[in-house]
C-alpha positions as CSV (number, residue, x, y, z in Angstrom):
1,M,-11.7,71.0,-170.7
2,L,-8.5,71.9,-169.0
3,K,-6.5,69.8,-171.5
4,V,-8.1,71.7,-174.3
5,M,-7.5,75.0,-173.0
6,L,-3.9,74.2,-172.5
7,I,-3.7,72.9,-176.0
8,V,-5.2,76.2,-177.3
9,L,-2.9,78.3,-175.0
10,C,0.1,76.3,-176.4
11,L,-1.0,76.8,-179.9
12,G,-1.5,80.5,-179.2
13,C,2.0,80.8,-177.9
14,A,3.4,78.9,-180.8
15,V,1.5,81.3,-183.3
16,F,2.6,84.3,-181.3
17,A,6.3,83.0,-181.0
18,I,6.4,82.7,-184.8
19,G,5.0,86.1,-185.5
20,C,6.5,87.9,-182.5
21,G,9.3,89.7,-184.4
22,D,12.9,89.2,-185.2
23,K,15.7,88.0,-182.9
24,E,17.5,90.8,-181.1
25,L,21.2,90.8,-181.1
26,P,23.8,92.3,-179.0
27,T,25.0,95.8,-180.1
28,A,27.6,96.0,-182.8
29,K,31.0,97.2,-181.7
30,I,31.9,100.8,-183.3
31,T,35.4,102.3,-183.1
32,R,37.2,105.0,-185.2
33,D,38.8,103.6,-188.4
34,E,42.5,103.0,-188.4
35,A,43.2,105.9,-190.7
36,R,41.3,108.4,-188.6
37,V,39.5,109.9,-191.5
38,G,38.2,113.2,-190.3
39,G,41.1,113.9,-187.9
40,S,42.0,113.1,-184.2
41,L,38.6,113.7,-182.6
42,S,37.2,112.7,-179.2
43,F,35.1,109.5,-179.7
44,V,32.4,108.0,-177.4
45,F,30.0,105.2,-178.3
46,D,27.0,104.9,-176.2
47,K,26.1,101.2,-176.8
48,N,22.8,101.4,-174.8
49,E,21.6,104.4,-176.9
50,G,23.3,103.4,-180.2
51,V,24.8,106.8,-180.6
52,V,28.4,107.7,-181.6
53,Y,29.8,111.2,-180.5
54,V,32.6,112.5,-182.1
55,G,34.4,115.8,-181.6
56,G,34.2,118.5,-178.9
57,E,34.9,122.0,-178.1
58,D,37.7,123.5,-180.0
59,E,38.3,120.1,-181.8
60,Y,38.4,120.1,-185.9
61,L,36.8,118.0,-188.2
62,T,39.4,117.9,-191.2
63,Y,38.3,118.0,-194.7
64,T,39.0,114.7,-196.6
65,T,39.7,114.2,-200.3
66,G,37.5,111.6,-201.9
67,D,38.7,107.9,-202.0
68,E,37.0,105.8,-204.8
69,S,38.3,102.7,-203.4
70,K,36.5,103.3,-200.2
71,G,33.4,104.6,-201.9
72,Y,33.3,108.2,-200.7
73,A,33.5,111.6,-202.0
74,E,35.4,114.5,-200.6
75,G,34.1,116.5,-197.6
76,N,34.0,116.6,-194.0
77,R,33.8,113.0,-193.1
78,V,34.4,110.7,-189.9
79,G,35.7,107.2,-190.5
80,L,34.1,104.5,-188.4
81,K,34.9,100.8,-188.2
82,V,31.6,98.7,-187.4
83,T,32.1,95.2,-186.3
84,A,29.2,92.6,-186.0
85,P,28.1,91.3,-182.7
86,D,30.1,88.6,-181.2
87,V,27.6,85.7,-181.9
88,E,27.6,83.1,-184.6
89,L,26.0,84.9,-187.7
90,D,25.4,84.1,-191.4
91,L,26.5,87.4,-192.9
92,D,25.9,86.5,-196.5
93,N,22.6,88.4,-196.5
94,A,23.5,91.3,-194.2
95,V,21.9,94.6,-195.1
96,L,23.1,98.3,-194.5
97,E,21.1,101.2,-195.1
98,M,22.6,104.8,-195.0
99,N,21.7,107.9,-196.9
100,D,18.7,106.3,-198.5
101,V,20.9,103.7,-200.1
102,T,20.5,99.9,-199.3
103,Y,23.6,97.8,-199.6
104,S,22.8,94.1,-199.5
105,A,24.0,90.7,-199.7
106,G,26.9,91.6,-197.5
107,D,28.5,93.4,-200.2
108,F,29.5,96.2,-197.9
109,L,31.5,94.0,-195.5
110,E,35.4,94.1,-195.8
111,S,36.8,91.2,-197.7
112,I,40.3,89.6,-197.3
113,N,41.3,87.1,-199.8
114,G,37.8,86.9,-201.1
115,V,36.4,86.2,-197.7
116,N,33.9,88.5,-196.1
117,Q,35.0,89.7,-192.7
118,R,32.8,90.6,-189.7
119,F,33.4,94.4,-190.1
120,F,32.9,97.1,-192.5
121,Y,33.9,101.0,-192.7
122,I,31.5,103.8,-193.2
123,Y,32.4,107.4,-193.7
124,P,29.4,109.7,-193.0
125,S,29.5,113.2,-194.2
126,F,28.8,116.3,-192.1
127,D,28.7,120.1,-192.3
128,K,27.6,122.9,-189.9
129,K,24.2,122.7,-191.0
130,N,23.9,118.9,-190.7
131,N,25.9,117.4,-187.7
132,E,24.1,114.1,-187.6
133,A,24.0,111.0,-189.5
134,T,22.0,107.6,-189.2
135,F,22.7,104.1,-190.4
136,S,21.0,100.9,-189.8
137,I,22.2,97.1,-190.1
138,T,20.3,93.8,-190.3
139,W,23.2,91.4,-189.7
140,Q,21.3,88.2,-190.7
141,E,18.1,87.3,-192.0
142,G,15.4,86.9,-189.2
143,T,17.5,89.2,-186.9
144,K,16.2,92.6,-185.8
145,Q,17.4,95.7,-187.6
146,Q,19.9,97.9,-185.5
147,E,19.7,101.7,-185.8
148,Y,22.8,103.9,-185.0
149,R,23.3,107.7,-185.0
150,V,26.6,109.5,-185.3
151,I,26.6,113.0,-183.9
152,V,29.3,115.6,-184.4
153,V,29.4,117.4,-180.9
154,D,28.5,121.2,-180.8
155,G,31.7,123.2,-180.6
156,T,33.5,121.0,-183.1
157,K,35.1,123.2,-185.9
158,F,34.9,122.3,-189.6
159,L,37.8,122.8,-191.8
160,N,37.5,123.4,-195.5
161,K,40.1,121.8,-197.9
162,D,42.6,124.5,-197.4
163,G,42.6,123.9,-193.8
164,E,40.6,127.2,-192.9
165,I,37.7,127.1,-190.3
166,I,34.5,127.2,-192.1
């Protein structure tokens, strides 16, 4: 009887393990983009909460002209570089979701000489009424989706295309 119970428990564990959800990965690395789109703003990434804070009291979020090659329109944007966790991953099916748009098959990853890299750039748009943006990433099939928020800190001033405070 004990042997039967152990077999049932083991089978139950196996069923639970199969259906227990996706593999959780370490947090991505998020830094400012090299071009500093949006200006020289304070930057803090809270890895535990998955929140990026940019700007601060009397700092200026500059107006950025659009850049078709990078896929963004003009506006008050902050450039970020997002790098995959430092584990072995098959990024061919990575999925990025932002602004109700899904980018799949790793097409959003930076490519050098036709080879997808482990990072990508995003340029969320902000204004005085909307100082927060969210995006999520599934790095590899079978891994848990990671959600991130980007917040322009209160006190940050927004500039229009003429350099005037909005």
